[in-house]
Structure formats: C-alpha cells, structure tokens
C-alpha positions, 0 to 999 in steps of 0.5 A: 210871212212864211218861207216858201221853200220851207213850206214846200219841204214841210208839205212834202213830208205830209203828202209823199211816202215811199212804197214798194210801188214807187213814191206815192202821193196823196190825191183827192180826186180825178176828173175830166176838165174843160181847160186846154180844150179838154184835159184829164186831171188828177188833183193832188193834196198840199201846196207850198203857197197860200194864194188868196186868189186860189180856188182850192179848198182849205183842207186841200191846202192846209190839212192834206193828211185828212183828205184823199188817199195815197196813189202810186205813180203807176195808178195815177198814170193809169187813171189819167190815161183812162179818163183821157181815152174815155173822153177823147182827150190828148192832154193830161195834168196834175192840179189841185195843189202843187204837182212838183211837191214829191220830185221822185213821184212826179218823175216816176209818174212821167216814166209811166206816161211814156209812150201813151201818146198824150201831152202832159202839162205841168202847172207849177208855181215853179219854186221847187224848180227854182231852188233845185236846178237838177229838177228842171234837168230831170224834166227835160228828158220827157219830150211830151211835157210842157211846163206852165210856170204860174207867176203870182203877181208881177213883182216881189211886193205883189207876190207877198201881197197875194201869197202872204209869203216872203218876197224872195219866192218871186225871184225863185219863180223867175229862177225856175224860168231861167233853169228851164230855159237852160235845159231847153224844156218846153215851157212858158210863163203865165201871170196873175195880173188882176191885182197889177197896175199897168206899170208893173206888168210892163216891168215884168215883161222887161225882166222876162225878156232878159231870160228869153224873148220867147217868154214875152211872145208866149206870155199868158195872162191870168185873171182871177175867177171869182168862185165863192171860196175866192171871194171870201179869201179876197174879202178877208185879205182886203184885196181889190182887183182890177179885173175878174171873171165869174166861173160861168163867164170865162171867155172861150178863148181863155178856157 
C-alpha cells in the first residue's frame, strides 16, 4: 500500500512548475463535456490515487511527464471560458487527474476566472484539502466555486480496496469535508458505492451527519461506468461490483 499524501506530493513535482506567468501545470486536453448538463473541461495530468474504477488512461495517471504540456493559469482560464461561450455553457471544471495538485496553480486559475460569469466545479478526492486546512480557507474566497469531494468507498477498508492506498486516506477525505464546512464553502460529498454493501452505506451517512446534516441531504451516489479501461482494471484487481452502467446507458438524471 502507498501513502496517499506522499503520492500527491511526489506527483506535484512532476506536473507543476514555476514560470514568469504563474505556476504552470501539465494538461493533456480541453473539451466540452456532457456532465452537469454541459461543462467546459480541462483534463490535467497526474493523480495522487490509483483507483481501480477510474476511467483515466494509464499514462495520464502514471507517466504524466510524457503527455500533454504545461499551461499557465491564464491560458487554462481563457481556454475554458472560450469553450463555454462557444457551447453556451455556464460551468467550468478541471478533471482528468487531481485538480488540487498544484495549489498555487489552482488558486491563480480561479483568480483568472473572477468576473467571467461562470461557476467552477472543483472535483477532488479531497486529500490535499484534508491535510492542508489552509487550502480550504483559500478556496472560500471564491464565491463562484462549488467543491465536490468524491469519496472512494464508504469505509477505510473499502478505500484501500478500491485505491490500493493506506486506509488513513479515507479519514483525510472526511477531514476535507470538515475543513470545507468550517470555512462555509459551497460543497457536497459524492461516493463510489458500487462496491459497498448496504450496511456500509448506512454507516457512512451516520459519519457524514456528524459533520453536517446537509451532507446527508445533498449526498450524491456514484456508480461505476464500465469503460473498457475500467473493465480491465477491475478484472485485474479481482473486484466485483453490485451496480454499474455502460458508458451509453447512464441515466439522464445522473449526467
């Protein structure tokens, strides 16, 4: 098992660099996407977790120095806004890796998105926000941001089973929720439940309710989408799921 904090910190050294135009980060594509009813998306390279149900290519997760290129915060902001205006979207996001890797880059990106009239959805595993409380505080100054913390399973044991990481990473995910609650940032929790028995789901909701009853009211269920890469990873890991969707059969209400 690997240490999720140390992997995040090691990955940051590979995908972030300083430049006269701010802290640059490596991205591998920009695109319009169907989720959230339509959203402009920048896919970054590198992640601090190795989730078996993840759809991202192996090189994006494990060899980020070999794909894409570095972009300044200003360039990422301009590209996202351009896609949004062309498609009539009002929402932006960074995906395709872990957006919170490179704290300064993300904050400078948000600075460049101020006044653009778009909402920014920050999808994150939450681990950097869990071990760095000041990160959550820094995000709270942007009124157009909404943080979606994606829990990897319902318990510490499921977290390790699904990520191959040490179980304390799950507690850091919950700590991220606590830190966001303290600074009154717009956020909610989602959870990959396809591998969770019902009793574990109920236990998770009990833990979330202790942080905020709103987390239970706004809880988002995630279920695995069986892209070819995902099928292969799950088979290699010997993981069986209770529920799943094919890429073309995701219910409209979940898109």
